[in-house]
N, C-alpha and C positions, 0 to 999 in steps of 0.2 A: 712753910717758914723760909724766908730768903736768907741765905747765909752771907754774912758780911766778911770781906777780907779782913784778916787779922793784921796784915802788914801792907804799907802804902809806900809807894814809890816817892822819892823825893819831890817830884813835879806835882804829885797829887797833894803832897803836904803844903806846899807853898801856895797852891790854889785854895785850899780848904782853909788855912790860916790867913791868907791874904798878906803874906810877908814875902820877902825877897829870898833868893838863895843864899845870900850873904848872911841874912838874919838866921836862917835855918842852920847855916855852918856855925855861927856864933852860939846859938842855943846848943848845939851838939857839943861844942868845946867846952860850954860852961856846965855841962851835965844836965841841962834842963830837958833835953830830949835825947833818946838813946836809939841806936840803930842796930841791925844785924846785917852781916855781911853774907851774901848768898855764895853758893859755891862758884858762881859765875863772876863774883867780885862786886856785884851790884848792892847798893845799899836799900835796905827797907826799914821803914819806921813803924813803930806800934801804934795802931789805932787807938788803943785805950789812952795812950799819953797825949795824942792830938785831941781826943774827945775832952780830956782833963783840962788842957790848955784853953779849948773853947769855952769851957765853963767858967775858968778863972782868968780870962784874957787880960783884964786890967793888971791883975798881980803879976802875971808873967812879963808884961810890958815894963813894969817897974824894975824886974830883975835885970833887963836888958838896957842898961843906961848908957850904950855906946852912943857917940855923937853921931854916927851915920845910921842910926835906928830908922827903921821904916815908919811913916807917919801913921797915926792912929786912924783905924777905918771907921 
């Protein structure tokens, strides 16, 4: 069995979700996504939350109604 990482780097999250760093920041500020800070100060996002967004992508896009929102993929 291959073990998946439970925590993802911000650059991994933006690639997986196809959003900008700005959108990732907004979603974090709105409480849509949560991160943990490592002892090094780096942020990591929870894989399970990213997978949840992928399953319900359209609903999460509606939550982020900012004018500079990323275009739908």
